[in-house]
N, C-alpha and C positions, 0 to 999 in steps of 0.2 A: 457609385456611379463618378464620382469623384476622382477617382483612379480612372476611369475609362476615358474621360475628358484630358488629365494630365497624360494620360500615353497619346494619345489622340494627335494632341497638341507637341510631344514632342516627335512624336511618327513624321508631323507634317515639316516639321522643324528640321527633320534629317532628309525628308527630301528636299526640299528646298535646297538646304547647304549643299545636297552632291550633285545637284541640276545647276547652281551656282558655279563647282566647280570646272566646269566645263567651257566656262565662259570665257573667252578671253578678255584679259583686261585692255582697256582703252585708256590710252592718255589723252588728259584735255588739252586745247589746245590755248594753252594760259600763256598771257602776256603779263611780264611784271614790269612794274614801273620802275625807274632807278632814281634815288635821293633826289628831290625834289620836283617829282614829277615827269621826271623824264630826262633825257639826256640831250643837251642844246647842243654843243659842238662837240664833233669827232675827229680825233688825230691818230695817227699810226700809231700813239705811244699813250694813247688812252682818252678819255673826254672830259667835257665840263658836264655838270647835271644843271638844271634850270636855276638854281639854288648859287650858283658859283661856286663849288666844290672840285676839284679835280680828284678823279679815279683813274687808275689804269685799269685796263678792258682785262677779264678773267681770264680770257683765251685767246687764240686767235680767231677760234669759229666764234665767239661772240662779236670781234671786231668785225669781222667779216659781214656779218648777219646784219646789222646795222649801217654798216655804208652799204650794203646792197640796196633796203630799204629807205635810206638819207644821203640820199648822193650829193643833194645840196646843201648838206650840212656838213659833210665830210670834207676834211684835208689832209693830202697824202702827203704828209710831212709831220713832223714831231713838234708840239703845240709850243715849245721854246722857242723855236724859230722867228716866230709874230710878235710883234706889239704886245704889249700887256697879256703874255703866256697865251695867247690865243683866244681869251675872252672876248668876245665881237658883239660890244654892249649893243651897236647901233643896228646890230641883225638878232635882235630878240623878237624872230620870225613866233614865236609861241605866244606874245603879248598881242598880236593881230589878229587871230582869227576868232 
């Protein structure tokens, strides 16, 4: 009887595995927070995180995506053209929510 139970479990596992092989993978809609709880201010050449650390964009797509979602905090110039290298202390919008 023990062998019959073992074979039944093994058979069920094989059937379940073959059924799952036909199911397409689905990517999760995941949003990754970037340093310090998110991006504070974006520029053409990178961004400040909310803990005041500078980062270069990983790629053009990352910059474009963030800009599209956060136009009010994106500045279409390099950060070093602004006073204080683009850190906008008076505009800490995340502290006001």
